[in-house]
N, C-alpha and C positions, 0 to 999 in steps of 0.2 A: 117331136121334132127330135133332128139328130142334135147331138151335141156341137157340131161347128155352127150350124146353121144358129142357133141357140145364143151361142159367145157373141157371135158377128151381130145378132139384133141387140144382145146387153150392151153390146162396144158402142154401137149409134143409138143408143137412148142418148136423148139429151141431158138427163139427169146424172150417168153416169161419164160422161165426158166434160160434167161443170165440176162433178168431184175429182176426176182426173187432173182437170184444169189448176182446182185449189189446191189440192197437192204437190202438183207442181210447182207453181206459185211459191208457197208457203216452204218446198224444200225440202219436202216430209217425203223421204223414200218409203217408209213405214207405213205413214197412211195409205199411200198411194199399193202398197205390196200387199196391207188387208182387203183393200177395196176388190184388187184382183183374186187373192185366193178366196178370201169367203165366196165368190163368183163360183169359182172355178169349182170348189169343194161344195157346193149345192147344186151344181150342175155333174157333175159327177156321181153323186148318190141318187140323182133321179134317173138316171142313163146307163147304170153300173157298167162304161165303158169298159173298163179294165177286165171283167170277170171275163168279157166278150174274147178280148186277144190272147188272152192268160190259157183260154182253153187249148191254142193251137201257137206254141210258144216257137216253134222253128219255121213258121210260115211267116211271109210277108201278110203285109196287112192286109188285101185285096184277096189273097188265097183263103185269111182266115175269116174273112167275113163270107163267104164262098163254103167254107166249112160247116160254120155255124149254120149258114140257109138248107144246107144240107143236113143235116142234125133237125131240124126243123120240120121240113120236108118228110124225112124220114117218121117222127113220129106225129104228122099228119096222116102219112102211107099205113102205121098202126093204127092210131085211133078211125083211121076209114074202115082199114080191113076187120075189126072187132066191130064194126056198124054203129060205133059212135058217134059219127061226124057223116055227114049225108055227102062227103069229097069223091067223086068218082075214081077211084084203086087206079084204073087202067093211066086218068090223067096224069095223076100222082108218078106212078112209075114214070112215065114219059118224061115229065117233068125233072123227076131228079137222075134218068138216064143223059138228058141234055145239060144239068148241073156239073153229074159226074164227068162231061166231055167237056165243060167248060174248065173245070179245075183241071181239068188234064192237060191243056194247052196252054193256062197260064202257067202249072208250074215248068212246062217245058221251055215257057220263054224266058221266064227268073232264072231259070238252069241258064240258057242259052247267054242270057245278058252275065250273068256269073263267070261264064266261062270267056267271054269275050271281055270281060273289065279283066281277069285273071295274065288271058294270052297279053294285051296289052301293058299291064304292070310289069308282066316279063320283058318284053321290049325297052319300056321306060329303063326297066333299072338295068338291062344290059348296055345302054347307052352309056347308064352312070357309072358302070361296073362294080355297081351293090351287087356281089356275088350270096350273100349271106340273104337277102331277101328276094334273089334268082330262086334260089333251092327253097326259101319258103312258100314261094307264088306258085310253083312249079309241085311242090307236096300238093298245096291245094285243090291245085288243075286235076292233080291226077288222083283225087280224093282220097291221097294216102295220109297216115299217120304214123310218129313215132313207133318202135317198139315192135315186139316179135308181131310174125304174123298169124292170123289166126286170134290173135287176144284182144277178149272184150274188154275196154276199159267200160265204168259206168256199169256193169254189173253188180249186184250185189248176189255174193255168195248166198245158198241156199241153207246153209250149214248154220243152226243155232246153235250155239255151247248155252251148258247150262250152266253155273255159278261157278262148282267146283272144278270144270275141262277148264273154263276162263280164269281161274286162280293160280293152275296150274301150269296152264299154257303161258302164263306171264310171269310166271316165276324161272321159266327156261333160260340159259342165256340169249344173248342177241343173235350168234350164228346159229342159233335151233330155230330163232322164229321168236323169242322170247325178250322180255326187257329187264329179265332178274328183280319182278316187283316182288314184295313179300308182303 
């Protein structure tokens, strides 16, 4: 059973409604909060909902679900090719292809919706003469960022200095990249 169905079933249960009404009549927000949080945490422990969406953080939920399905289908295909399961590998390859096409279409759709939304924001900001937000939205629309071209922010340096090299580097003056640490 999925998270939403289980929570809906729990909320429509007469016992839950009675406890919620008691908390409301007594004016006890803490009791109602404890009732709600207790159930949500117990359901989340059973479903591992957070783990499914944390695997693909930059994607919409629909795409993240399809990507999780693709990982599961690849695992099934791997087991079928090893002879562990009796699944037909050709059928799994076909399902994987269809899923890949569906993911691509859904990604294109979400990208187009984003671009349309940004263009509408630019038009709205232009009417309101908010040029700072026009610039921000235009930069997002063009998928650009501040800074020099070709610079990859969020990329870690492969260089791992040892302790002596670190101490010597930090002991340099600030103009040379250090902080005069001793």
